[in-house]
Each structure stands twice: as C-alpha cells, then as structure tokens.
OpenMM code with the backbone's topology and positions (N, CA, C; nanometers):
from openmm import Vec3, app, unit

residues = "MET ILE GLN GLY GLU PHE GLY ASP ASN HIS THR GLU PHE PHE LEU THR GLU GLU ASN PRO ILE LEU PRO ALA".split()
positions = [
    Vec3(-3.1204, 8.2152, 10.3419),
    Vec3(-3.0202, 8.2924, 10.4071),
    Vec3(-2.9213, 8.3443, 10.3228),
    Vec3(-2.8894, 8.4692, 10.3297),
    Vec3(-2.7991, 8.5162, 10.2548),
    Vec3(-2.6560, 8.5532, 10.3247),
    Vec3(-2.5497, 8.4916, 10.2737),
    Vec3(-2.4265, 8.5057, 10.3519),
    Vec3(-2.3239, 8.5879, 10.2714),
    Vec3(-2.3032, 8.7088, 10.3312),
    Vec3(-2.2174, 8.8039, 10.2651),
    Vec3(-2.0709, 8.7992, 10.3122),
    Vec3(-2.0300, 8.9114, 10.3709),
    Vec3(-1.8960, 8.9275, 10.4281),
    Vec3(-1.8796, 8.8476, 10.5658),
    Vec3(-1.9938, 8.8270, 10.6199),
    Vec3(-1.9973, 8.7830, 10.7640),
    Vec3(-2.0022, 8.6286, 10.7811),
    Vec3(-2.0209, 8.5597, 10.6839),
    Vec3(-2.0063, 8.4058, 10.6824),
    Vec3(-2.1048, 8.3767, 10.7905),
    Vec3(-2.0459, 8.2979, 10.9019),
    Vec3(-2.1311, 8.2356, 11.0170),
    Vec3(-2.1935, 8.3528, 11.1041),
    Vec3(-2.1434, 8.4809, 11.0819),
    Vec3(-2.2110, 8.5848, 11.1809),
    Vec3(-2.3237, 8.6506, 11.1253),
    Vec3(-2.4248, 8.5628, 11.1133),
    Vec3(-2.5247, 8.6430, 11.0424),
    Vec3(-2.6524, 8.6442, 11.1486),
    Vec3(-2.6088, 8.7068, 11.2692),
    Vec3(-2.7015, 8.7112, 11.3787),
    Vec3(-2.7879, 8.8334, 11.3407),
    Vec3(-2.7276, 8.9526, 11.3351),
    Vec3(-2.7963, 9.0804, 11.2998),
    Vec3(-2.7552, 9.1380, 11.1699),
    Vec3(-2.6786, 9.0628, 11.0953),
    Vec3(-2.6227, 9.1370, 10.9836),
    Vec3(-2.7050, 9.0623, 10.8591),
    Vec3(-2.7838, 9.1591, 10.7812),
    Vec3(-2.8429, 9.1149, 10.6740),
    Vec3(-2.7964, 9.1961, 10.5505),
    Vec3(-2.7534, 9.1152, 10.4473),
    Vec3(-2.7035, 9.1963, 10.3359),
    Vec3(-2.7992, 9.1628, 10.2236),
    Vec3(-2.8397, 9.2867, 10.1647),
    Vec3(-2.9209, 9.2636, 10.0529),
    Vec3(-2.8453, 9.3189, 9.9263),
    Vec3(-2.9007, 9.3027, 9.8148),
    Vec3(-2.8157, 9.3340, 9.6794),
    Vec3(-2.8136, 9.4708, 9.6714),
    Vec3(-2.9135, 9.5657, 9.7261),
    Vec3(-2.8995, 9.7062, 9.7201),
    Vec3(-2.8947, 9.7778, 9.8341),
    Vec3(-2.9355, 9.7204, 9.9393),
    Vec3(-2.9068, 9.7704, 10.0750),
    Vec3(-2.8490, 9.6971, 10.1849),
    Vec3(-2.7135, 9.6929, 10.1707),
    Vec3(-2.6316, 9.6389, 10.2714),
    Vec3(-2.6482, 9.6845, 10.4084),
    Vec3(-2.6811, 9.6261, 10.5117),
    Vec3(-2.6784, 9.6725, 10.6642),
    Vec3(-2.5802, 9.6177, 10.7163),
    Vec3(-2.4702, 9.7161, 10.7589),
    Vec3(-2.3460, 9.6720, 10.8367),
    Vec3(-2.3556, 9.7252, 10.9801),
    Vec3(-2.2863, 9.6344, 11.0442),
    Vec3(-2.2755, 9.6579, 11.2011),
    Vec3(-2.2084, 9.8035, 11.2245),
    Vec3(-2.2806, 9.8888, 11.3267),
    Vec3(-2.2150, 10.0091, 11.3393),
    Vec3(-2.1042, 9.9859, 11.4541),
] * unit.nanometer
topology = app.Topology()
chain = topology.addChain("A")
for resn in residues:
    res = topology.addResidue(resn, chain)
    for name in ("N", "CA", "C"):
        topology.addAtom(name, app.Element.getBySymbol(name[0]), res)
C-alpha cells in the first residue's frame, strides 16, 4: 500500500511515482 498525501484516506486514491491520481 502506497500512502501519499492522503494517509488513511486510501479508498480510491492511488499515488504512483509518475502517475498521481488525485480526487476530482
């Protein structure tokens, strides 16, 4: 599990090293 700026909010938020997917 990759924890980025969302910490515990990793429901639909996946952060990759090159493709950060942020909530719209």
